[in-house]
C-alpha positions in Angstrom: 37.2 10.8 -7.8 40.1 8.5 -8.3 39.9 5.2 -10.1 41.5 2.3 -8.4 43.2 -0.5 -10.4 40.5 -3.0 -9.5 37.7 -0.6 -10.7 39.6 0.0 -14.0 39.9 -3.8 -14.5 36.2 -4.4 -13.8 35.2 -1.6 -16.1 37.5 -3.0 -18.8 36.1 -6.5 -18.4 32.6 -5.1 -18.6 33.4 -3.3 -21.8 34.8 -6.5 -23.4 31.6 -8.4 -22.4 29.3 -5.7 -23.6 31.0 -5.6 -27.0 30.7 -9.4 -27.4 26.9 -9.4 -26.8 24.7 -9.3 -29.9 22.9 -6.0 -29.4 20.0 -5.2 -31.8 19.1 -8.8 -32.4 16.7 -10.0 -29.7 16.5 -13.7 -29.2 13.1 -15.2 -29.9 11.6 -18.3 -28.5 11.4 -21.2 -30.9 8.4 -23.4 -31.6 10.1 -26.1 -29.6 10.3 -23.7 -26.5 6.5 -23.2 -26.9 5.9 -26.9 -27.1 8.1 -27.6 -24.1 6.0 -25.0 -22.1 2.8 -26.7 -23.2 4.0 -30.2 -22.3 5.1 -28.9 -18.8 1.7 -27.3 -18.3 -0.3 -30.3 -19.4 1.9 -32.9 -17.7 2.9 -34.4 -21.0 -0.6 -34.7 -22.4 -1.3 -33.6 -26.0 -4.1 -30.9 -25.9 -7.2 -31.4 -27.9 -9.1 -28.9 -30.0 -12.4 -27.6 -28.5 -13.9 -26.1 -25.4 -11.4 -23.1 -25.4 -11.8 -20.0 -27.6 -9.0 -17.5 -28.1 -10.3 -14.1 -29.1 -7.5 -12.1 -30.8 -7.3 -9.7 -33.8 -5.9 -11.0 -37.1 -3.9 -7.9 -37.5 -2.4 -5.8 -34.7 -1.3 -2.4 -35.8 0.5 -1.9 -32.5 2.4 -4.9 -31.3 2.9 -3.2 -27.9 -0.8 -3.6 -26.8 -2.6 -6.5 -28.5 -5.9 -7.3 -26.8 -6.4 -11.0 -26.1 -9.4 -12.8 -24.6 -9.9 -16.4 -23.7 -13.0 -18.3 -22.7 -13.5 -21.9 -21.9 -16.8 -23.7 -22.2 -17.3 -25.3 -18.7 -20.1 -25.5 -16.2 -17.7 -24.4 -13.5 -19.2 -26.7 -10.8 -17.3 -28.6 -8.2 -17.4 -31.7 -10.4 -16.4 -30.0 -13.7 -14.3 -26.8 -13.9 -11.3 -25.2 -15.5 -8.2 -25.2 -13.2 -6.0 -22.9 -15.3 -5.3 -21.4 -18.7 -1.9 -20.3 -20.1 -1.2 -18.0 -22.9 1.9 -18.4 -25.0 3.4 -16.3 -27.8 5.9 -18.4 -29.9 7.8 -15.4 -31.3 8.5 -13.5 -28.2 11.8 -13.7 -26.3 10.0 -15.9 -23.7 6.9 -17.8 -24.9 5.1 -17.7 -21.6 2.9 -14.6 -21.4 0.2 -15.2 -18.7 -1.4 -17.8 -16.5 -5.0 -17.6 -15.3 -6.2 -19.7 -12.4 -9.8 -20.6 -11.8 -12.0 -22.3 -9.2 -15.7 -23.4 -9.3 -16.4 -20.1 -7.5 -15.1 -18.1 -10.5 -18.5 -18.6 -12.2 -17.1 -18.5 -15.7 -13.7 -19.4 -17.1 -12.9 -16.2 -19.0 -10.1 -13.7 -19.0 -8.9 -10.8 -21.0 -5.5 -9.1 -21.1 -3.2 -7.1 -23.4 0.1 -8.5 -24.5 3.2 -7.3 -26.3 4.0 -9.1 -29.5 7.5 -8.7 -31.0 6.6 -9.8 -34.4 4.0 -11.7 -36.4 3.5 -14.9 -34.6 1.2 -17.6 -33.2 -0.6 -17.0 -29.9 -1.6 -20.2 -28.1 -4.1 -20.7 -25.3 -4.1 -24.0 -23.4 -6.8 -24.9 -20.7 -6.3 -27.6 -18.1 -9.5 -29.0 -16.6 -9.9 -30.5 -13.2 -10.3 -34.0 -14.6 -6.9 -33.7 -16.3 -8.1 -33.1 -19.8 -6.4 -30.3 -21.8 -7.7 -28.2 -24.7 -5.9 -25.7 -27.0 -6.7 -22.9 -29.4 -4.2 -21.0 -31.5 -4.3 -18.0 -33.7 -1.7 -16.2 -35.9 -1.5 -12.5 -35.3 0.1 -10.3 -37.9 2.0 -7.4 -36.3 2.4 -4.5 -38.6 5.3 -2.0 -38.3 4.0 1.5 -37.5 0.4 0.7 -38.3 1.1 0.6 -42.1 -0.7 -2.7 -42.7 2.4 -4.3 -44.2 
């Protein structure tokens, strides 16, 4: 296989760009990024405490699969129901983790998932109700390295 001049220039430019990138240091979302996501989700409303419960472990020995559950106290009727819930992790490269959508036919506003957490951080759950009200719960999860508890 022969290498053309154009291919050599592209490969060289790629090598220069690759050496300029900060490998080994992943970018993490900031608290401001998380707040921005919350405000976009809520339409600018500040979430209140209550109605939503985030079920998460205090310590995660394996940050690759952290079990998370969320429930919202709602009758789930046509007059009063949960429209959606978002999960955010403020220390991951992107704070948005999951969005769950509900209807009155859902019966209950509850969901479980597993998420990857890059480091010890806050996990935030925000619920948006059909009447426009928003509620939030937050927990800090300590992610240990290699399950050593430290």
